[in-house]
C-alpha positions as CSV (number, residue, x, y, z in Angstrom):
1,M,-115.8,-121.2,-104.8
2,I,-112.1,-121.6,-104.3
3,I,-110.3,-124.3,-106.3
4,S,-107.5,-126.4,-104.7
5,A,-105.2,-127.6,-107.4
6,T,-104.3,-129.7,-105.6
7,R,-103.4,-131.1,-102.2
8,R,-103.6,-134.6,-103.7
9,T,-100.8,-134.5,-106.2
10,D,-98.4,-132.1,-107.9
11,L,-100.7,-130.9,-110.6
12,P,-98.4,-128.0,-112.0
13,A,-95.4,-130.4,-112.3
14,F,-97.2,-133.4,-113.9
15,Y,-100.6,-132.5,-115.2
16,A,-100.5,-128.9,-116.5
17,A,-101.8,-129.9,-120.0
18,W,-104.8,-131.7,-118.4
19,F,-105.6,-128.7,-116.2
20,M,-105.6,-126.3,-119.1
21,N,-107.9,-128.6,-121.0
22,R,-110.3,-128.6,-118.1
23,V,-110.1,-124.8,-117.8
24,R,-111.0,-124.5,-121.5
25,A,-113.8,-127.1,-121.0
26,G,-115.1,-125.2,-118.0
27,F,-115.2,-128.1,-115.5
28,A,-113.4,-131.0,-114.0
29,A,-114.8,-134.4,-113.0
30,V,-113.6,-135.5,-109.5
31,P,-114.5,-138.9,-108.1
32,N,-115.0,-139.4,-104.4
33,P,-111.7,-140.6,-103.0
34,F,-113.6,-143.2,-101.0
35,N,-116.2,-144.2,-103.7
36,A,-115.1,-143.7,-107.3
37,R,-118.7,-144.3,-108.5
38,Q,-119.6,-141.0,-107.0
39,V,-118.4,-138.2,-109.3
40,A,-118.6,-134.5,-108.8
41,R,-118.7,-131.9,-111.5
42,I,-116.5,-128.9,-110.3
43,S,-116.9,-125.7,-112.3
44,L,-113.8,-124.1,-113.6
45,A,-115.7,-121.1,-115.1
46,P,-113.9,-117.9,-113.9
47,E,-117.1,-116.3,-112.7
48,Q,-117.6,-119.3,-110.3
49,A,-114.0,-120.2,-109.5
50,E,-113.1,-117.0,-107.7
51,A,-109.5,-118.2,-107.0
52,I,-107.2,-121.1,-107.6
53,V,-104.6,-122.3,-105.1
54,F,-101.8,-124.3,-106.8
55,W,-99.7,-126.7,-104.7
56,T,-96.3,-127.6,-106.2
57,R,-92.6,-128.4,-105.9
58,D,-92.0,-127.6,-109.6
59,P,-94.4,-125.1,-111.4
60,R,-92.4,-124.9,-114.6
61,P,-94.7,-126.9,-116.9
62,L,-97.6,-124.6,-115.9
63,L,-95.7,-121.3,-116.4
64,P,-96.4,-121.0,-120.2
65,H,-100.1,-121.0,-119.4
66,L,-100.3,-118.4,-116.7
67,A,-101.0,-115.5,-119.1
68,E,-104.0,-117.4,-120.5
69,L,-105.3,-118.0,-117.0
70,T,-105.0,-114.3,-116.2
71,D,-106.6,-113.4,-119.6
72,R,-109.5,-115.7,-118.7
73,G,-110.0,-113.7,-115.5
74,F,-108.7,-116.2,-113.0
75,R,-107.0,-115.1,-109.7
76,Y,-104.5,-117.6,-108.3
77,Y,-101.5,-118.0,-106.1
78,F,-98.9,-120.8,-105.4
79,Q,-98.0,-122.8,-102.4
80,F,-94.5,-123.7,-103.4
81,T,-92.7,-126.4,-101.3
82,L,-89.0,-125.9,-101.4
83,L,-86.7,-128.1,-99.2
84,E,-83.3,-129.7,-99.9
85,Y,-83.3,-133.0,-98.2
86,P,-80.9,-136.0,-98.9
87,A,-81.8,-137.7,-102.2
88,P,-83.5,-140.8,-100.6
89,L,-86.1,-138.5,-99.0
90,H,-87.3,-137.0,-102.3
91,P,-85.6,-138.8,-105.2
92,G,-87.7,-137.2,-107.9
93,M,-86.8,-133.6,-107.2
94,P,-85.1,-131.5,-109.9
95,P,-81.7,-130.0,-108.9
96,L,-82.1,-127.3,-106.2
97,K,-80.8,-124.5,-108.5
98,E,-83.5,-125.2,-111.0
99,R,-86.2,-125.1,-108.3
100,L,-84.8,-121.9,-106.8
101,D,-84.7,-120.3,-110.3
102,A,-88.3,-121.4,-110.9
103,F,-89.4,-119.9,-107.6
104,K,-87.7,-116.6,-108.3
105,G,-88.9,-116.5,-111.9
106,L,-92.5,-117.2,-110.8
107,A,-92.4,-114.5,-108.2
108,Q,-91.1,-112.0,-110.7
109,A,-93.8,-113.0,-113.2
110,I,-96.8,-112.8,-110.8
111,S,-95.5,-111.0,-107.7
112,P,-94.0,-112.3,-104.4
113,E,-97.3,-111.9,-102.7
114,R,-98.7,-114.8,-104.8
115,V,-95.8,-117.2,-104.2
116,L,-95.8,-118.6,-100.7
117,W,-92.9,-120.7,-99.5
118,R,-93.5,-124.0,-97.7
119,Y,-90.6,-125.4,-95.7
120,D,-92.7,-128.4,-94.9
121,P,-92.4,-131.0,-93.5
122,V,-89.6,-130.5,-91.0
123,I,-88.1,-134.0,-90.6
124,L,-85.8,-134.5,-87.6
125,S,-83.5,-137.4,-88.1
126,A,-79.9,-138.5,-87.7
127,R,-79.1,-136.9,-91.1
128,T,-81.5,-134.0,-90.8
129,D,-81.1,-132.8,-87.2
130,T,-81.9,-129.4,-85.8
131,D,-78.5,-127.9,-87.0
132,F,-79.2,-129.3,-90.5
133,H,-82.5,-127.4,-90.5
134,R,-80.9,-124.2,-89.3
135,R,-78.3,-124.3,-92.1
136,S,-80.7,-125.4,-94.8
137,F,-83.5,-122.9,-93.8
138,E,-81.1,-120.0,-93.6
139,A,-79.5,-120.8,-97.0
140,L,-82.9,-121.1,-98.7
141,A,-84.4,-118.0,-97.0
142,R,-81.4,-116.0,-98.1
143,A,-81.8,-117.2,-101.7
144,L,-85.5,-116.4,-101.7
145,R,-85.3,-113.0,-100.1
146,G,-87.5,-110.6,-102.1
147,S,-89.3,-113.4,-103.8
148,T,-91.9,-114.2,-101.2
149,G,-93.4,-112.5,-98.1
150,R,-94.3,-115.7,-96.2
151,V,-92.9,-119.0,-95.2
152,T,-95.1,-121.8,-93.8
153,V,-93.5,-124.4,-91.5
154,S,-94.8,-127.6,-89.9
155,L,-93.2,-130.5,-88.1
156,L,-93.6,-134.0,-89.6
157,E,-96.2,-136.1,-87.9
158,P,-95.3,-139.6,-89.3
159,Y,-98.2,-142.0,-89.6
160,R,-97.6,-145.8,-89.7
161,K,-97.0,-146.2,-93.4
162,G,-95.0,-143.0,-93.6
163,R,-92.7,-144.2,-90.8
164,A,-92.1,-147.4,-92.8
165,R,-91.2,-145.4,-95.9
166,L,-88.8,-143.3,-94.0
167,N,-87.2,-146.3,-92.5
168,A,-86.8,-147.8,-96.0
169,A,-85.1,-144.6,-97.1
170,G,-82.6,-145.0,-94.3
171,V,-84.0,-142.2,-92.2
172,D,-83.7,-142.7,-88.4
173,L,-86.2,-140.3,-86.9
174,L,-85.2,-138.4,-83.8
175,A,-87.5,-137.4,-80.9
176,P,-85.9,-134.2,-79.6
177,G,-87.1,-132.7,-76.3
178,E,-89.4,-129.7,-76.1
179,A,-86.6,-127.3,-75.3
180,E,-84.6,-128.4,-78.4
181,L,-87.7,-128.1,-80.6
182,A,-88.6,-124.7,-79.2
183,A,-85.0,-123.4,-79.8
184,L,-85.1,-124.7,-83.4
185,F,-88.5,-123.1,-84.3
186,T,-87.7,-119.9,-82.5
187,D,-84.5,-119.6,-84.6
188,L,-86.4,-120.4,-87.8
189,A,-89.0,-117.7,-87.1
190,G,-86.2,-115.2,-86.4
191,M,-84.4,-116.1,-89.6
192,A,-87.6,-115.7,-91.6
193,R,-88.3,-112.3,-90.3
194,S,-84.7,-111.2,-91.0
195,F,-85.1,-112.0,-94.6
196,G,-88.5,-110.2,-94.9
197,M,-90.8,-113.2,-94.6
198,A,-93.7,-113.6,-92.2
199,P,-93.4,-117.0,-90.4
200,A,-96.6,-119.0,-90.4
201,S,-97.6,-122.5,-89.2
202,C,-99.7,-125.1,-90.9
203,A,-102.4,-126.8,-88.8
204,D,-100.4,-126.1,-85.8
205,E,-100.8,-128.5,-82.8
206,A,-97.3,-128.0,-81.5
207,G,-97.6,-124.5,-80.1
208,L,-95.6,-122.8,-82.8
209,D,-97.6,-119.6,-82.2
210,L,-95.7,-119.3,-78.9
211,L,-92.4,-119.5,-80.8
212,G,-93.0,-116.7,-83.4
213,F,-95.2,-118.4,-86.0
214,A,-98.6,-116.9,-86.7
215,P,-101.3,-119.5,-87.2
216,G,-101.5,-119.9,-91.0
217,A,-104.0,-120.9,-93.6
218,C,-102.8,-122.5,-96.8
219,V,-106.1,-121.8,-98.6
220,D,-105.9,-118.3,-97.2
221,G,-109.3,-116.5,-97.2
222,E,-107.8,-113.1,-96.4
223,L,-105.2,-113.3,-99.2
224,I,-107.9,-114.4,-101.6
225,A,-110.0,-111.4,-100.5
226,R,-107.1,-109.1,-101.3
227,L,-106.6,-110.7,-104.7
228,T,-110.2,-110.7,-105.7
229,G,-111.7,-107.8,-103.9
230,R,-114.4,-110.1,-102.5
231,P,-115.2,-110.7,-98.8
232,A,-113.1,-113.5,-97.1
233,P,-115.0,-116.7,-96.4
234,P,-116.3,-116.5,-92.9
235,E,-115.8,-120.1,-91.9
236,K,-113.0,-122.7,-92.1
237,D,-113.1,-125.8,-94.2
238,P,-115.1,-128.4,-92.2
239,F,-113.5,-131.3,-94.2
240,Q,-109.9,-130.5,-93.0
241,R,-108.2,-131.3,-89.7
242,A,-109.5,-129.5,-86.6
243,A,-106.3,-127.4,-86.4
244,C,-106.5,-126.4,-90.1
245,R,-107.5,-122.8,-90.7
246,C,-108.0,-123.1,-94.4
247,A,-111.0,-121.6,-96.1
248,P,-113.4,-124.0,-97.8
249,S,-112.3,-125.2,-101.2
250,K,-113.0,-127.7,-103.9
251,D,-110.1,-130.0,-104.7
252,I,-109.9,-131.2,-108.3
253,G,-107.1,-133.7,-107.8
254,M,-106.8,-137.5,-107.1
255,Y,-104.6,-139.5,-104.9
256,D,-101.8,-141.8,-106.1
257,G,-101.0,-139.6,-109.0
258,C,-97.6,-138.1,-108.1
259,P,-94.5,-140.1,-109.4
260,A,-91.9,-138.1,-107.5
261,G,-91.6,-140.7,-104.7
262,C,-91.1,-138.4,-101.7
263,A,-90.7,-140.7,-98.7
264,Y,-92.7,-138.3,-96.5
265,C,-95.6,-137.9,-98.9
266,Y,-99.1,-138.3,-97.3
267,A,-101.1,-138.2,-100.6
268,T,-99.5,-141.2,-102.3
269,R,-100.4,-144.6,-100.8
270,N,-98.5,-146.7,-103.3
271,F,-95.5,-145.3,-105.2
272,A,-95.6,-148.0,-108.0
273,R,-99.3,-147.3,-108.5
274,A,-98.7,-143.6,-108.7
275,V,-96.2,-144.1,-111.5
276,R,-98.6,-146.4,-113.4
277,N,-101.4,-143.9,-113.0
278,Q,-99.3,-141.0,-114.2
279,Q,-98.1,-143.0,-117.2
280,A,-101.7,-144.0,-118.1
281,H,-103.0,-140.4,-117.7
282,D,-105.0,-139.0,-120.5
283,P,-104.9,-135.2,-120.8
284,A,-108.2,-135.3,-122.6
285,S,-110.0,-137.0,-119.7
286,P,-112.6,-135.2,-117.7
287,S,-110.9,-136.5,-114.5
288,L,-107.2,-136.4,-113.6
289,L,-106.8,-140.1,-113.5
290,G,-108.9,-142.7,-115.3
291,W,-111.9,-141.5,-117.3
292,H,-114.7,-140.4,-115.0
293,E,-117.7,-138.7,-116.5
294,P,-119.3,-136.0,-114.3
295,P,-123.0,-135.5,-113.7
296,D,-124.8,-133.1,-116.0
297,E,-124.3,-129.4,-115.9
298,A,-127.3,-128.8,-113.6
299,A,-125.0,-130.0,-110.8
300,D,-122.1,-127.8,-111.7
301,G,-120.1,-126.6,-108.7
302,Q,-121.8,-129.1,-106.4
303,G,-121.8,-132.5,-108.2
304,A,-123.0,-135.7,-106.9
305,L,-121.4,-135.1,-103.5
306,S,-119.5,-132.5,-101.6
307,L,-115.7,-132.9,-101.8
C-alpha cells in the first residue's frame, strides 16, 4: 500500500506534527470526501505502508522528523512544487530563496532522486506569458541543477470556480495558439535536459509527449520499486483521471485544509473555510480535520470504504 500525503492539502507545511502523531499511532482516520460519516482506517505501519509520497510547497516543518521516519523503516519521496508567480497568485508562499534553500537542503539530506520538482501549473496570462515562463523556468532549473533528476510540468486547466479566483486575483488568462504552446513546451523540455533533469508531464492530455515530455506518474510505481526493492504496481489508480498514470495509493488528507490561498488551487473549495479548519486543527485527532474516529483495527488498511 502506497500512502499519499497528500494531494488534498500541504501536509508537510501545515500538519507535520499531526502526521508524526499518526505514524506513532500506526494509523490515520480518513473520512470520505463525499460522506463524512464514512470513515476509513488507513494503516501507517511500516510493514503495510510500503512507501509515502509527500506533496508540498514547503517541507521545512517535516524535515526534523525525517530521521525518525527512516529509522521506523519508511521509504518516501517528495513532490515539491516550486514556482515563482506574482504574489496575488500564491500570497501564502514563503520567499523564493527560502523555498530554493529548502529544496536543495532536502535533496542533500535524502538524495536528489527522492525530491521531484513540479513546475505546475503553467498559467498563461497577460502577466505570466510564454516569455515569462521561459525566464522563470530557466532561472529555477539553473538554481536546482544537481538537486533533482526530474521536473513535472502541466498546463493549467481552469475549472469554473478556479477561473473566478484567477479573475479576482487580477489574472487575465491567455489562449495561445497550438504553435505558441508547442514552442514553449519544447523550449522547457530542452532547458530541463540541459540542467540534468528528465522532463515529464502530469496527466497529459495536451500532447506534451510529442514535445519532449515523457508521460509521468506522480505516484511513481517504478520509482517506488527502486526505493523499496518490491515489484512495481501493475495497474494505474482507477480513482484518478483517465490520463493519470499514478499507481494506486491511499490518501490520508482532507480538502479545505490549506491556508496558503493559491488562486489556482483545485483542492481548496473555500479559502476562508480552509483557514478556519487549519486554525481549529487538533494534532492529537485521528483525522486531519475535525475528530473522526476510524473503524476498528480489523478493517486496517481498507476501512469502511475504499478511498
